C-alpha positions as CSV (number, residue, x, y, z in Angstrom):
1,M,79.0,104.6,81.8
2,D,80.0,106.3,78.5
3,N,76.8,105.4,77.2
4,N,74.7,108.0,79.4
5,T,77.1,110.5,79.5
6,V,76.7,110.6,76.1
7,E,73.0,111.3,75.5
8,C,72.8,113.3,78.8
9,H,74.6,116.3,77.0
10,D,74.0,119.3,79.3
11,D,74.7,122.9,78.0
12,H,72.8,125.3,81.0
13,T,71.8,127.8,78.0
14,L,69.0,128.0,80.6
15,D,71.0,129.1,83.4
16,K,72.8,131.4,80.7
17,Y,70.2,133.8,80.4
18,L,68.0,133.0,83.3
19,F,69.8,133.6,86.1
20,P,71.5,137.0,84.9
21,F,68.5,138.8,83.1
22,V,66.7,137.5,86.8
23,Y,69.4,138.6,89.5
24,S,70.5,142.1,87.2
25,I,66.6,143.0,87.8
26,V,66.4,141.6,91.4
27,M,69.7,144.0,92.0
28,M,69.1,146.9,90.4
29,I,65.6,147.2,92.5
30,S,66.8,145.1,95.9
31,I,69.8,147.3,96.4
32,P,68.5,150.6,96.6
33,I,64.9,150.0,97.9
34,N,66.3,148.0,100.8
35,C,68.9,150.5,101.4
36,I,65.9,152.6,101.4
37,S,64.4,150.3,104.1
38,L,67.2,150.2,106.2
39,Y,67.2,153.3,106.5
40,A,63.6,153.9,107.5
41,S,63.9,151.4,109.7
42,C,67.1,152.2,111.8
43,I,65.0,155.4,112.4
44,Q,62.7,153.9,113.8
45,V,64.5,151.3,115.9
46,R,65.6,154.5,117.8
47,K,62.2,155.5,118.2
48,K,62.6,152.1,119.9
49,N,59.3,150.6,117.3
50,E,60.2,146.6,118.3
51,L,58.9,146.1,114.7
52,A,62.0,148.1,113.3
53,V,64.3,146.1,114.5
54,Y,62.8,142.6,112.8
55,I,62.1,144.5,109.5
56,F,65.7,146.2,109.8
57,S,67.2,142.7,110.4
58,L,65.1,141.2,106.9
59,S,66.4,144.3,105.2
60,L,70.0,143.1,105.8
61,A,69.3,139.7,104.9
62,D,68.2,140.6,101.5
63,L,70.8,143.9,100.9
64,L,73.4,141.4,101.5
65,Y,72.1,138.9,99.6
66,S,72.0,141.3,96.4
67,L,75.2,142.3,96.7
68,I,76.9,138.7,96.1
69,L,74.6,138.3,93.3
70,P,77.7,139.5,90.3
71,L,79.6,136.2,91.2
72,W,76.2,133.7,90.3
73,I,75.3,135.9,87.5
74,D,79.2,135.4,86.4
75,Y,78.7,131.5,87.6
76,A,75.7,131.3,85.5
77,W,76.8,133.4,82.6
78,H,79.8,131.0,82.2
79,G,77.2,127.6,81.5
80,D,77.2,127.2,85.4
81,D,81.1,126.7,85.7
82,W,82.8,127.6,88.9
83,R,85.9,129.5,88.0
84,F,86.8,130.8,91.9
85,S,88.3,129.1,94.3
86,A,86.2,126.6,96.8
87,S,86.3,128.2,99.6
88,L,84.5,131.5,97.9
89,C,81.7,128.9,96.5
90,Q,81.5,127.9,100.1
91,I,81.4,131.5,101.5
92,F,78.6,132.3,99.0
93,A,76.5,129.6,99.2
94,F,76.7,130.5,103.0
95,L,75.1,133.4,102.3
96,M,73.0,132.4,99.9
97,Y,71.3,130.5,102.2
98,M,71.8,132.4,105.1
99,N,69.6,135.1,103.0
100,F,67.1,132.2,102.7
101,Y,66.6,131.3,105.9
102,T,67.0,134.3,108.2
103,S,64.5,135.7,106.1
104,T,61.9,133.6,106.5
105,A,62.9,133.5,110.3
106,F,62.2,137.3,110.1
107,L,58.7,137.0,108.1
108,A,57.8,135.0,111.0
109,C,59.2,137.1,113.5
110,I,56.9,140.1,111.9
111,S,53.7,138.1,111.5
112,I,54.0,137.1,115.2
113,D,55.0,141.0,116.6
114,R,51.7,141.8,114.4
115,Y,49.4,139.3,116.1
116,L,50.3,140.7,119.3
117,A,49.6,143.8,118.8
118,L,46.5,143.3,117.1
119,V,45.2,139.9,118.9
120,H,46.8,140.5,122.3
121,P,47.1,144.4,122.6
122,L,46.7,144.5,126.2
123,K,48.4,140.5,127.0
124,L,52.6,139.4,126.7
125,Q,54.3,143.4,126.4
126,F,57.3,142.3,127.6
127,L,57.6,140.4,123.9
128,R,56.6,143.6,122.2
129,T,59.8,145.8,123.3
130,R,63.0,146.8,121.2
131,R,64.5,145.2,123.7
132,F,63.3,141.9,123.8
133,S,63.4,141.7,120.1
134,L,66.4,142.9,119.3
135,I,67.2,139.8,121.6
136,V,65.0,137.3,119.5
137,S,67.2,138.7,116.2
138,M,70.6,138.0,117.5
139,I,69.1,134.6,118.5
140,V,68.2,134.1,114.7
141,W,71.3,135.2,113.2
142,L,73.0,133.4,115.6
143,L,71.0,130.0,115.1
144,E,70.9,130.4,111.4
145,S,74.9,130.4,111.2
146,I,75.5,127.2,113.2
147,F,72.8,125.4,111.0
148,N,74.4,127.1,107.8
149,S,78.4,126.9,108.7
150,V,77.6,123.1,107.7
151,I,78.5,124.6,104.2
152,L,81.5,126.1,105.2
153,V,83.1,121.9,106.0
154,Y,81.6,119.9,103.8
155,K,83.2,120.0,99.8
156,E,81.1,122.4,97.8
157,V,83.0,122.2,93.9
158,F,81.8,119.4,92.1
159,N,82.3,117.8,88.4
160,D,79.2,118.4,86.4
161,P,78.0,114.8,85.9
162,C,76.3,115.1,82.6
163,N,78.3,117.7,80.9
164,F,81.0,117.1,78.7
165,T,82.6,120.4,79.3
166,N,83.9,119.8,82.7
167,H,82.3,122.5,84.2
168,T,82.6,122.9,88.2
169,L,79.6,123.3,90.3
170,C,79.1,124.8,93.1
171,Y,76.6,123.6,96.0
172,D,74.0,122.6,93.8
173,N,75.4,119.4,92.3
174,Y,72.6,117.1,91.2
175,P,72.7,113.5,92.1
176,L,72.5,115.0,95.8
177,E,74.2,113.4,98.6
178,R,72.6,111.7,101.2
179,W,74.2,114.4,103.6
180,Q,73.3,116.3,101.6
181,A,69.5,115.4,101.2
182,N,69.6,115.0,104.7
183,I,70.2,119.1,105.7
184,N,67.1,119.8,103.1
185,L,64.7,117.6,105.0
186,F,65.8,119.8,108.0
187,R,65.7,123.2,106.4
188,I,62.6,122.3,104.7
189,C,60.9,121.4,108.3
190,S,62.8,124.3,110.2
191,G,63.5,126.5,107.4
192,Y,60.0,126.9,105.7
193,L,57.2,124.6,107.0
194,V,57.5,126.5,110.7
195,P,57.8,130.1,109.5
196,L,55.0,129.5,107.3
197,T,52.6,127.7,109.4
198,I,53.5,130.3,111.7
199,I,52.6,132.9,109.1
200,M,49.8,131.5,108.0
201,F,48.2,131.1,112.0
202,C,49.2,134.8,112.9
203,Y,47.5,136.1,110.1
204,H,44.6,134.4,110.0
205,K,44.0,135.4,113.6
206,I,44.9,139.3,112.2
207,Y,42.1,139.0,109.5
208,Q,39.6,137.7,112.2
209,V,39.9,140.3,114.6
210,V,39.8,142.8,112.5
211,R,36.7,141.3,110.7
212,Y,34.9,141.2,113.0
213,N,36.1,145.0,115.1
214,Q,33.3,147.7,114.3
215,A,35.7,150.3,115.6
216,T,37.3,149.3,112.3
217,V,35.8,150.9,108.7
218,D,35.6,149.0,105.8
219,E,38.0,151.2,104.3
220,E,41.0,149.9,106.9
221,K,39.2,146.0,106.4
222,K,39.9,145.8,103.3
223,K,43.4,147.5,103.4
224,V,44.1,144.5,106.1
225,R,43.1,142.1,103.5
226,K,44.6,143.0,100.6
227,L,47.7,143.9,103.0
228,I,47.8,139.9,104.9
229,L,46.5,138.7,100.9
230,S,49.6,140.2,99.7
231,I,51.9,139.0,102.0
232,T,51.0,135.3,102.2
233,V,51.2,135.4,98.8
234,S,54.4,136.6,98.7
235,F,56.0,134.2,100.5
236,I,54.0,131.2,99.0
237,V,55.5,132.6,95.1
238,C,58.9,132.7,96.6
239,F,59.7,129.9,98.9
240,T,57.3,127.1,97.9
241,P,58.4,126.2,94.4
242,Y,61.8,125.9,95.4
243,H,60.5,124.1,98.6
244,V,59.5,121.6,97.1
245,V,61.4,120.5,94.6
246,L,64.1,120.5,96.9
247,L,61.5,118.1,98.7
248,I,61.2,115.8,95.9
249,R,65.2,116.0,95.0
250,S,65.8,115.3,98.2
251,I,63.7,112.0,98.6
252,K,64.5,110.8,95.2
253,E,68.2,111.9,94.1
254,P,70.2,109.6,96.2
255,S,69.0,106.4,95.2
256,N,68.3,107.4,91.6
257,T,70.5,106.7,88.7
258,D,68.8,107.6,86.0
259,Q,70.6,110.8,84.3
260,H,67.6,112.0,82.1
261,L,65.5,112.2,85.2
262,L,68.3,113.9,87.8
263,L,68.8,116.3,84.6
264,L,65.1,117.2,84.4
265,M,64.8,118.4,88.3
266,Y,68.5,119.4,88.2
267,K,66.6,122.3,85.4
268,V,63.1,122.6,87.2
269,Y,65.3,123.1,90.9
270,R,67.1,125.9,89.0
271,I,64.1,128.1,87.9
272,T,62.4,128.1,91.4
273,Q,65.8,128.9,92.7
274,A,65.6,132.2,90.4
275,L,62.1,133.0,91.8
276,T,63.1,133.0,95.2
277,S,66.0,136.0,94.9
278,L,62.5,138.0,94.3
279,N,62.0,138.4,97.7
280,C,64.4,140.8,98.0
281,I,62.2,143.1,96.2
282,A,59.2,141.6,97.7
283,D,60.0,142.4,101.6
284,P,60.7,145.6,101.4
285,I,57.8,146.7,99.5
286,L,55.6,145.0,101.8
287,Y,56.9,145.1,105.1
288,C,58.5,148.6,105.1
289,F,56.9,150.8,102.1
290,V,53.4,149.6,103.5
291,S,54.0,151.1,107.0
292,E,52.8,154.9,107.7
293,T,55.6,156.2,109.4
294,A,58.2,154.0,107.5
295,R,56.8,156.3,104.2
296,T,57.2,159.3,105.9
297,E,61.0,159.1,107.2
298,I,61.4,157.9,103.4
299,V,59.8,160.6,102.3
300,S,61.7,162.8,104.1
301,L,64.7,161.6,102.8
302,L,63.9,162.1,99.4
303,R,62.7,165.5,100.1
304,C,66.3,166.1,102.2
305,C,68.4,164.5,98.8
306,L,66.3,167.6,96.6
307,K,66.4,169.9,98.8
308,C,70.6,169.5,99.2
309,P,71.3,169.9,95.4
310,K,69.1,173.3,95.4
311,S,70.3,174.6,97.9
312,Q,74.0,174.1,97.3
313,R,73.2,175.1,93.3
314,Y,71.5,178.4,95.0
315,Q,74.7,179.1,97.3
316,S,76.9,179.0,94.1
317,K,74.9,180.9,92.4
318,Q,74.7,183.8,95.1
319,N,78.8,183.4,95.7
320,W,79.1,184.0,91.6
């Protein structure tokens, strides 16, 4: 055991520079654009737009995740050493996984709503009401809270098995314990594969309808094709590498004792984990800013923000 420990020094240099860099960029971009997305979708919700309910929930999940990134930056900057309480580690790990899987769930809800609107516009109208989307959104939040509450029950801080500095890992330890591997397999199936299948099916059907619709002009078809491709690629880039590595870890690690292999898988896993945070930027851009009604609300907001200071300056000059 001592020999393995000596051979397996891990200074966590990659995490120290990768995560603060990626997370800082995500925070600077994600927080303002998700606030704008929340504003635009909130106005649309008031106008009884059912799609806006899902976009509002998606933006809220992304914003909550962006707001907890400073602690993950601190964690990475100190070489994956959790310097806060074990309870805070549990809460932040819970919020992180809530973002992952509420995001995938609401992306699936949005694709279903668009599928019903474009492929079956006259059928199942009750599924495309604001009330129904509010109920679905509450169910998603409730179910994800229940599924991820296991994080709040089990111990979430661990001693690094491959480090001579006695660092404390928060949640993502290695090798994975059997209970963690089982939970991960459930997450991969329910939180990734099911939404991915729904999204691929819905957008494939939407593309077919738009492609063969004689009333749709070529320019509109091209726009829809680009949007569908962008949404699908964004989902795959942000979530697929992470879940593929997570699947490999969940299968291999509980019965593996090779410290070098465990460390290699952990490093690759951490890189893919950084990629998932990019969905906080992609989501509002793809789902809110591409909407013509949302863009109108955003432009109105920006005009108001620009006009208000001007009117105040003009008023103060008049008073002077």
